[in-house]
C-alpha positions in Angstrom: -11.5 28.5 206.8 -12.3 32.0 207.8 -16.1 32.6 208.2 -17.8 35.9 208.6 -21.1 35.9 210.5 -23.4 38.9 209.7 -26.7 39.0 211.5 -29.6 41.4 211.5 -33.3 41.8 211.3 -33.1 42.4 207.5 -36.7 43.7 207.4 -36.1 44.2 204.6 -32.5 43.7 203.5 -31.4 46.8 201.6 -28.4 48.2 199.6 -26.9 49.5 202.8 -26.6 46.0 204.2 -25.4 44.5 201.0 -22.8 47.1 200.0 -21.3 47.4 203.5 -21.2 43.7 204.2 -19.5 42.9 200.8 -16.9 45.6 201.4 -16.2 44.2 204.9 -16.1 40.6 203.4 -13.5 41.8 200.9 -11.5 43.8 203.6 -11.4 40.8 205.9 -10.3 38.5 203.0 -12.6 35.8 204.3 -13.6 32.5 202.6 -17.3 32.8 203.1 -20.0 34.9 204.8 -23.1 33.7 206.6 -25.9 36.4 206.4 -28.3 35.5 209.2 -31.8 37.0 209.8 -32.7 37.0 213.5 -35.9 35.3 214.5 -37.0 37.4 217.5 -34.6 40.3 217.9 -34.3 41.0 221.7 -33.7 44.7 221.1 -36.5 45.5 218.6 -40.2 45.2 218.0 -41.3 42.1 216.0 -40.5 42.5 212.3 -43.0 43.2 209.6 -42.0 40.3 207.2 -42.1 36.7 208.4 -38.8 34.8 209.2 -39.2 32.9 205.9 -39.7 36.0 203.8 -36.7 37.7 205.4 -34.5 34.7 204.7 -35.7 34.6 201.1 -34.9 38.3 200.7 -31.4 37.6 202.0 -31.0 34.8 199.4 -32.2 37.1 196.6 -29.9 39.9 197.7 -26.7 37.8 197.4 -27.8 35.4 194.7 -24.9 36.3 192.5 -22.3 35.9 195.3 -21.4 32.2 195.6 -19.4 32.6 198.8 -22.4 34.3 200.7 -24.7 31.9 202.5 -28.2 32.8 203.7 -28.1 31.3 207.2 -31.2 30.1 208.9 -29.9 28.8 212.2 -31.5 31.5 214.3 -34.8 31.0 212.6 -34.8 27.4 213.7 -34.3 28.3 217.4 -37.2 29.1 219.7 -37.0 32.1 221.9 -35.0 35.3 221.5 -32.0 35.4 219.1 -29.0 35.9 221.3 -25.7 36.3 219.4 -23.8 34.4 222.1 -25.9 31.2 221.6 -25.5 31.5 217.8 -21.7 31.8 218.0 -21.5 28.9 220.5 -23.5 26.8 218.1 -21.4 27.8 215.1 -18.1 27.1 216.8 -19.5 23.5 217.6 -20.5 23.2 214.0 -17.1 24.3 212.6 -14.5 23.6 215.3 -11.6 24.0 212.9 -12.7 27.3 211.4 -12.1 30.9 212.5 -15.2 33.0 213.1 -15.5 36.7 212.7 -18.8 38.3 213.9 -19.5 41.4 211.8 -21.6 44.2 213.2 -22.3 47.9 212.6 -20.8 50.5 214.9 -24.3 51.5 216.2 -24.8 48.0 217.6 -21.2 47.7 218.8 -21.4 51.0 220.7 -23.9 49.4 223.1 -22.5 45.9 223.0 -22.5 45.9 226.8 -26.3 45.7 226.8 -26.2 42.3 225.0 -26.8 39.0 226.7 -23.4 37.4 227.7 -21.5 40.1 225.8 -18.3 39.5 227.7 -18.2 35.9 226.4 -18.6 36.7 222.7 -14.8 36.9 222.1 -14.4 33.3 223.4 -16.1 32.2 220.2 -15.4 34.8 217.5 -13.4 37.9 216.7 -15.4 41.0 216.1 -15.3 43.2 213.1 -16.9 46.6 213.4 -18.2 48.6 210.4 -17.5 52.2 211.1 -18.9 55.0 209.0 -17.5 58.5 209.1 -20.9 60.1 208.5 -22.6 58.7 211.6 -20.3 57.3 214.3 -22.1 56.5 217.6 -19.8 56.9 220.6 -18.9 53.7 222.4 -20.0 53.1 226.0 -17.2 53.1 228.6 -17.4 49.3 228.9 -17.1 48.8 225.2 -14.2 51.3 225.0 -12.4 49.2 227.7 -13.1 46.0 225.8 -11.4 47.5 222.7 -8.5 48.6 224.8 -8.0 45.1 226.4 -8.8 43.0 223.4 -7.6 45.1 220.4 -6.1 42.1 218.7 -9.6 40.4 218.4 -11.6 43.5 217.4 -11.0 44.8 213.9 -12.3 48.3 212.9 -13.3 48.5 209.3 -13.6 51.5 207.0 -17.0 50.9 205.6 -18.7 52.8 202.7 -21.5 55.1 203.9 -24.8 54.1 202.4 -27.6 56.1 203.8 -30.5 53.6 203.8 -32.7 52.9 206.9 -35.0 49.9 207.0 -37.5 51.9 209.1 -37.6 54.7 206.5 -37.8 52.2 203.7 -40.9 50.4 205.2 -42.5 53.8 205.7 -41.8 54.8 202.1 -43.3 51.5 200.8 -46.4 52.0 203.0 -46.8 55.6 201.8 -46.3 54.7 198.2 -43.2 56.9 197.9 -40.0 56.0 195.8 -38.1 53.1 197.4 -37.1 50.5 194.8 -33.6 51.9 194.2 -32.8 51.4 197.8 -32.9 47.5 197.6 -31.5 45.0 195.2 -33.8 44.5 192.1 -34.8 40.9 193.0 -35.7 42.0 196.6 -37.9 44.8 195.2 -39.7 42.4 193.0 -40.3 40.0 196.0 -41.6 42.8 198.2 -44.1 43.7 195.5 -45.1 40.1 194.8 -45.6 39.4 198.5 -47.4 42.7 199.2 -45.0 43.4 202.1 -45.0 46.6 204.2 -48.0 48.0 202.4 -50.9 49.7 204.3 
């Protein structure tokens, strides 16, 4: 079985995440995709919604996609969410399956700042969502990784959906238009839970 692992803060999950990940899932011709909110992202400030609320929003965003699973394994682990530990754990859970770790080009461009980044390919192939509109240049170490491991690193042509979670939270707090940037069920949940408001 071919499993795609797509992680992120998802604070909140928005149409950019959903549209691009579903396009990647289709392009990779995978069997299922695990969409995984991170508990304590090592690279970011602590998120505005709780871990449970972010997991619920992921469930709501993909509710009509039977092959998409809201994955809570990072939320169960104490300490920072390191992708390497997650992929090691998933390989142990599904030793017979092939794993593909899906990430945006912005994150991939500075992959060499991640914990244990050189070991990631021991556990999963990488799929990079590249967007023509905003393509962050890769660091020299990442460029070299692509050169030496090109068979394990897939570059995807991803639709460009201009939504930013930071701007989305700011719009909600300032009472500006925001609902059309998230799935309908997620918008209803944000309002019901009074998330991101002042």
